[in-house]
N, C-alpha and C positions, 0 to 999 in steps of 0.2 A: 448215791441214789439219787435222782431227783424229785422233789419235792412238788409233784403237779398238783396237789390239790392247791396248796399255796402261790403256784403261777399262774394255776387258772383264775385265784379271784383279786389277783396282780394285773393280768391282763384286764378284767373288768373293771377296774377299777382307774387303775392306769389308760386305756386307749378306750375301751369301749363307753363308758358314764362320762368321762372327758370330752369325748367327742360327741354328746347333743344327743345318746340316747337315754330316757328317763325313767321309762315303764319298769317298776320296779319287777314285774312279775317274768319282763324280759331276762333283765342282769340273774335275777335269781334262777333261772333258767339257764343260763349261760354258766352260772356259777358248780350247776348240777352235773352236767354234760360235761365226761371226760373225752376231751375233744382227740387224746392221746391213743385213743381206742381208734379214730375213725382215720389215721393216716398210715402211710404204708412201713413197712420194718425199717429201724434204721432212721426215720423222721422225728419217732417221738419227741425226741430235745426242744423241736421248733413246733411243735404242736400250739403252742400260745404267745409264737409271733404273731403280732395283727396283719398277717399275709396270706394269700394262697400258697398253696402244697401239692405238687403234682400226685396225682394217685392212677398215673395210669390210661391207654384211649385217648391221649391228647385232652386229657379235662385235669379239671383241679380240685380241691378241696377247697370251697367257699370261705373267704374272709372274714373272721368270727364280727367284725363291725358291719357286713353289708347283712351278713344272718338276722342280727340284732335287730340292725333298723329299717330291714322288712318285715321281721315279726312284729315288731312297733309297730307300724304303718297298717300294717293288716288288722291291729285294734282286736287280737285273738281274745275269746271269753274259753271259760274251762268247757263249756258245755258243747262247743265248737265243733263242727267236720271241714275239716280242711286238705285239701288237695293242694300235693306240692310236686310241679312239674321240672324233672331234672333232680333225681336221686343225689346222683354222685358219687361221695365218701358216703351217704350217710348221716353225715351233721347234724345239717339241718334238718333235716325229716328230725332228729332228736328232740332237737331244742324245738321245734313245730309240739313236738310230743307230749315236751314238760308244761305248754299253754293250751290243748286243744284236750278235746276228748276222743278224737281220730283222726289220720294222718293217714290220707292216701298218698302214695309216693310214685311217680312214670318214671322211668329211666329209658334209653332209647338202645344203651349199652349193653347188652348182656350179661357182660360179665360183671362190671360196676353193678349194675344192680344183684346180680349172684352175691357177689362181695359185702354189697351195702347189706343184704338182708341174713346175711350171717354174722356181721358186728353188731346191727341193733337187737338180733337175738340175743347175742351174747350178753352184750350191756339191759338187757330185762328187760325191752320195751316190745310190750301184747298190745299196743293199742296203734300199731303201724300197719301198712299193707303195702308191699312192694308189687309193682309190676312191669313189663316190659314191655314197651312201645312207642308209638307216637303221642309225644305229649301234647300237641300242638288240637289233638282233636279229645284232650281232655280225659274221661272216664267216665261215663253217660249214665254205667249201670250203677254207678256210687252216689250219681249226681241227685238234689244240687249239693250245694258247699257253701257254707258261712262266709270262706275265706281261701282264694289262690294263689300262689305264693308261684313267680316265676322265673328261675337262675338262668333264666338264656336272654338276649333281646333279641325282639322281634321285628320285622318291619313296619308291624304296625298288629292288633291286637286281635287275635286270635276269636274268630265268632262264637265256635265252641265252645270256647273257655266263657264269654260274658254268655251264653246261653245256659251255663251249667252253673250259674250262680245263683243263687237260694236270693230271695229282695232282699237289700238291706244288705247281700255281701259284697265284701272286697276284693278287688280285682287286682296284686301286684305284678308286673310287669314293665323288666325296662324294654324301650321302644326306642329304635334307631340302627341303621341301616353302617353307619361311619361309628367307629367306638369310640372316637372321641365328641361326639355329638348325640349320641344316646340321654334320653332324659326316663326316669324311673315314676314312674307313672300308678297313679289309686283310681281306680274302676269302680264306680259304687252304685248297685243294682237301684235305684230308686224305686221302682213299679214295674211292670211285665217288659213293657219297650221303650224303659226311659232311663238311662244311665247320666249317671255326673263322674267329668273327668279332673284331677287336679294333677300338677308337674310338682313331684318332689326333688326336683335337683336333677346335676349331672351324674352318670355314672360308668362304668364301663362292665361290659358283659362279653361271652361269646355267642356267637347269634344262635337262633331258636331255629332249631333244625325239625322239619318235617312237613305235611301238607300243607299245613293250614300257618307253617311261620316264617312264608316269604324267603327260606332257603332252603336249595336244595340236599338233599341226604347228601351227597357225595362234595358238597363243596367244603374248603377246608375251613377249618375255626378260628379267630381268632389266635388258639393257642397252638395250631398243627401245622405242620410243616406246609410247604406253601406248594404247587404243581412246579412236576421237572424245570418246564419254560422259564420255570424267573428265575435259577441260573442263567439261561440261557440270556434272556435280556440283560441282566447285572452284564455279562462276556460282551453284549453288543455296544451297553452306555458305556462303558469303562472305560476310559483315555490311559493307555500303556504310560507309565512312567519309567524316565531315563533311568539309568544307576546315579544315586546323589550324588556323588561329587560331578558328577557329569552340571555344568552349568544350565542345560536344556531343563534341569530337576526343575529349579527354580524359578524358571520362567512359565512353568506349566501352570502356576498361582498369580501371574501375572491381574488375572481375571477381579481378582479380591486389591486389586493395589488402591483402586479409588473407595474401600470403605473407612470408617475412622478406628474401628477396633478387629483385628483380627483373633478371634481365638484358635490356637492350635493346640489337640490334646497329646493321648496317648492312653491305650486301653491299660498299659503298667508302667509302673515307676522304675524298671530296669530292664527297659530294652531300647537296646543302643542303636538298630534302626531308627523309631520314635524320634529319638533326642538328634540324629543325625538327618532328618529328614526337616525336624523344625527351623533346625540352623539353617539350613540349605537356602528353604523358605524365609526364612527371619532375616538373611543377607540380601535376598533380594529386595523384599519390602523397603529396608532403608535403603537400600542404593539406588535403587529406581522408583521409589513411591514416597521418598518424603518421611519415613515413619521415623519416629527417636525414643520411644520407650520399648524395652521391652520389660516386660512384667513377668512375675514367674509364681510357681506355689512354693516361696521358700520364704523363711523365717527373714522379717525385714532387717536386722542387725547385721547378719551374715550376709545375706545380699547389698547391704550399702557397702559392706567392706570393699567388694568385685566391682561396685560401683563408683568408689574412690580411684581404685586401680586400672579401668577400662576410658575414663576419665582423666586420666594421668594427675588427679589430684594430690592432696597429703593426704598421710596416710595420719590416720587417727587412732588406731590400734593396732596391736602385735600379735593381739589374738586371731588364732585360724580360723577361718568362716568352716560351718558347717561341718564342725566336729562330734555332734549328735544323732544318735539315730534316727533315721537311715543315712548314712555318710555315703553311701554311694549313690544317694538319688542325686546328688550333686556335684560330689566331690569325686566324678569321671572321667576320664579322658572326653568324652566325648565334649562335656559343658568345657572341659580346659582347653580343648580347643578353640570351641568357640571363643571364649573368653579373650584367648589371645588374639583371635581372628580381630575383636571388638576395640580391642586398646589401638591395632596397627589402623583399623578406618577409622578411629577418633582421629589420630596422627595427624590425618588428610583431608579435613572436613573443618567447615569456619563453626565458630563454637556456638551457634543456634540448631545444627545441625548435625551435630553429637550425639550417639545416641547414650542412652542411660541404663542402668540394670537395676530392676527394682525388685524386690518380695513382697509382696501382696500381704505375708501373715503376719502383719504387726504386732500379733499377742505371742510372738517368737512358740508357738504350740511347741514343739518339739522340747525346748529347755522347760519350757514349764512341765510336763507331762516328768521329765528328767529329774526336775523339783521335788515329784510328787512322790516318783517311787524312790530317791532316794530318801524321803522323810520315814516313809512306810517299811522301808526297808529295815529303819533303826527301831521303830516304834511296836509294827505290827507286820509282821512278816506274812502274816497268812493275807493280812488284807494288801500287801505290795504282789501276792500273786495273781490275786482278783483282779487289782488294777492292771498288773502285765498283762493280761488276758480280754480285758474291756479293753486295753489299748489298741490290742490288735483287731476288733472289732468296729472302731468307728468308723467306717466307710460305710453308705448307706445300703449298699448290697449285700453287708455280710448279716446273714440272719442267723443270729446266735443270741436272742432276747434274754436265754436263764443267767448268762451273763450279767446285763444291765440289773439285773431281778439281784443277783446276789451280790454286786456290787453298790447298791443304792438302799438294800434292805441289811447287811449287815451292819450288829455293833456299830466294829471297829472303826468305819466308814465315818459316821454318822459323828461317833469321837475325832477322830483327826481333822474334819472337815473345816472346822475355822483354821487351824495350826497351819494345814495346808496352803489355803487360800492366802494367808497373809503372807507365807514363805514366795507365795506365786505372785504377788504384790511386790513383795521386797524384791525381787529377779524386775519384773517391768520396770520398779520406779531407778534403780542402778541401771540400766540401758536409757531408759529417760537423761539421766544425768549424764552419761556418757559419752553423749553426743549424738552422730545425726541430726542436730540442730540444723540444719543448714537443708534438711532434706524433709523437715515437717515443719509447717508453718505452725503458727501458733493456735488455729482454731483447729486445726485436726489434733495438734497433741491437747488442746482440752478435749477432745469428746475421747481421746483416749483413754488418758486420767477418768473420767466419769466416767465409762462404764467398765473400764480394766476388772473390778471387782466383781463385778455380774457377768461379766465370760469366764472368769476364772472359775466361779462357782457352781457354772452350768457346763463347764469343761468336766468337771470332776467326775460328774453323777452320769453322763452323756447323753444319747437320745437326741430327737430330731431337734429342738430346739437349741442343742451344742451344734446343728451343725450351720442350721441357718443364721445361728448369730454370728458364724464364722463366714460364711460364704458372704456376707449382709457385709462383713469390715473387709474381708478383700475387695468387693464391688466398689465398694465406698473409696478406698484408698487407691482402684485404679480411675475412677472417677476423679478425684481430685488430683491423683499425676493429670491426669488428660487437661484440667480447668488452669492448674498449676503452669504448664507449656504452652497454653494460648489455644484460642478457638481453632486455629489450623494443625494442633499436633494430633499424634497418632499413634495407636500403642499397639503390640503383638503381645498376647498372653500365651503362656505357656503353663498349663497344668493339664490333670489327669480328666477326661472323659466324663466322668461323672461329674464335673464341676462347671466345663464348656460344653456340653448338652446340654439342651434346655430339658431342665426335671416337669417341666409340664408335661410331656410327651416319655415319662419315665414311671416307673414305681416309686417313687422317689415322690413325685407330685402327685400321682394319684390314689396312691394310698397310704404315705407316711407323712404326706404335708409335709416337703424338704421343697428348698429353694435352692437354685445356684446362682453362680456367675455367669453362665448363656442366658438365663432367663429373665433375667437382672438386666443383663446389655441387651437383650433386644426388646423388653421392656422401655429403657432409657434409648437406646439408639436408632431400636428400629432395623430399617433396612441398610444404615450404614456400618451392618455387624454381619460378621462371618464365623459362623461354627462349623470347626473341620474337626471332624473326629478320626483316629488311628483306630485300626485292627491288624489283630494277626490268627493264623490258623496254630502252626506249632514251631518249634524253635526250644530256643532256653532262655530263662531269663532272670534277672538280679534277684533273690526277694530274702526273706526271714520268716521263720515258721511260727514267729510269736513273736509281739513287741519287746523291743530293746534286744532280740536273737542276733545270735550272727550271721553274718550275710550268706546265703547259700546260691550257687547255681542249679537252676532243676528245668527241668523237662517240661515243658508246653503241653499240657494234653492236647488230643485234636478235639475240634470244637464239639459241640453238641451238635448230634444231626437235625434237630430241627430250630437250630439258631443263627442267625443274621450269619456270622461268620459261618454255617457251615455253607450259606446261600453262595457269600463270596466266594470260599473255595472251592464250589464245585463247578463256580464258572471257569474253572481252569488259566487262570491270569496268575501270574506269578504274583505281577504287583500294579496299581493302579488308582485312578483317582476316580472318582464317583460324583459327578455334578449332579445331583436333586436338582438345581434349577435347571438346567438344558433338558433335561427328561421326564416332564412332569406326570406321564401316564406310570414310568418306575416308581416313584414317588409314590404316586396315590396305591401301586401295588404291593410298595413294602411297607407301609403305614400301620398295618395291623401290627397290634403288639408281638413282638414275638425275645425268647431270650438271646439276650445281648451281654455279652464275657467284661468283666473286672475284674484287674489283678491290681493289686494297691505294692506297700510295702511287704504286705503280706501274703503270699501263695500258698491254702492248702488243698492242692490237689485229687485229696484222698477224700475230697467233702465238694467238689470242685460246682458240682448243681448247688446246694443254696450256698455256698460262703461267694461264687464268682457269679451269679449270673443273675439279673432280675431283668426283666421283661421290659422293654420300652420298643416304640416307634422312631428306627431310624432315620429314616428320610424327613421327620418332624421334627425330631431331637437334634440334628443335624442340617449345615446346606448342602454339606461335601463327607465323604467321606474316602480315607487314604487307606489303602489295602496294602501290605506286606504281607504272603501267604507263610511264607515261613520267615525266622526274627532270630537274635541274638543276645546275650544276655550283655550289657555294658560292662565296660572294665575299668572295678572302682582304679583312684590314682595308685594303690598302697599296690596292687599285684601288676603295675605298668612297667615296663621294665625298657633302655635301648638296646639297639645291638651289642654294645658292651657291658649289659647284664646288670646295670646301674639307672635307677627308679630316674626320672628326666626332673630339671627345674621345672617346678610348674606354680611359682609364685603369679597369681596371692596365696594359692591352696597352702603353702608353704610344705609343701615335700620335698 
């Protein structure tokens, strides 16, 4: 049984207060309102994630931080009468009712209004009135109001709402048509015909629908399905891809050959087509466009062994690379084939043109996690079980906050922290002493030693700081590789879509304060960067159900009806390249945030909407997108056999 009260207090302390809400009355109001009572059935365990959740009618329950921030900016007093526009789940109205004498709230969707009213009554709120109607017109019969809070973005501030403010009243409303240029505005009525306007910063809301909202009643909201014409627009703009093994496939990406950095994504860590396609594009960039660096989302020590092999350098270790979970991510036939090709390619080019294979995860994350689990298995099996669950949720689209709370607050975790961090440091120091010195210059080594302990300590507890520290280090590794190879060097990066798509245009950046390699590359290299995402609708994927679990091959659920993937599927095209730079209008039409699927090494189809989707603006997140409507799982090397039934020689993987 989840301790909702404890989770509620932790959310307020860990997210709301730390992010800048300081009004004690507002913080206490959030502590009193049971958010789990305002979410749909089955979503209760996610109630104290600081993010929106779906509630039907294409709408969402508001993010707690935004509710708290708007309430604080409204400066609500205990004797105030407050008007809320956009009742939604009723959660925000409940928070406002904890602060004000009376709350009047308007919802345009009748089913939502009725459901919210039932929830508010069940929660014991008797100072809230719910009405179905056009919120842009306000509630004239109940005016004037000491505060008006609007939970949707208008193109301008509706005049009716301004006129229904009491003298001295505050109106809080997001303003702006583009979701990525909206501003939160506070309008204070100074006198009968005088108002003072303040800009409170950038926000992202669904459009305000109504007669005076600037948006038509039937216009699609930022979180609703776009018109049927959008899949047809995608079909018209899509460039059909030839078979991956056809040399013409790689040639389709010549347009990015002049970039300094080309980042190739993947929507999962276990899909064959993504690996094969990235290999085909990379071969083309190496052969025709002067790229010499292949940098991948892999542990540095393991990738260093591959690098020595492809460059025919003296082997420094007999250890087999990529032996830790998830082994299939790099120990698969698709990668093995590319590594074999890369070694042969290097034999036929001069030394200055030889390509290297480098891991960006300098801290050997999988090895570090293995060390943590091994230690906890010995001293505290219950803590080890919590750790396994938490490590399965390290990705930013995994909405399972209760796991973080149990890990961070459990006494066993605090007791084990110092010993675990020390073990991780020992692992790091041994890896530094064992070699790879030819690839790490002194400056980089000093940087790693200086920050290793902080990384391990942060990784142990998880959260946004863990993600940001890791992606910053991966970017800095990439940057140093480019610097070491000279001013004309070029790099291809293989990493998950969540790493290579610009985080500023996803929930990662707008809600979680997370950044990633794609964002940092755009900031560092500007137009010399190409961010290319990959996606699919259905098929199979190699994955696990939990961290450190056995590899499984699972069916991929068909994409959600209102997702970007569904738009691509509905285009009717089996595979294509969508170049947003060549289709400006389509890019603008796809800019509205909508669910996008992310599958890592963990795939839980039974909770897919919460576990594997987050709202993203795909045409801003990526420069281009590669689509395969149906895909298949990678083949782990241990499962691969030739026609005689024998496992092939796949050195340097050592099988």
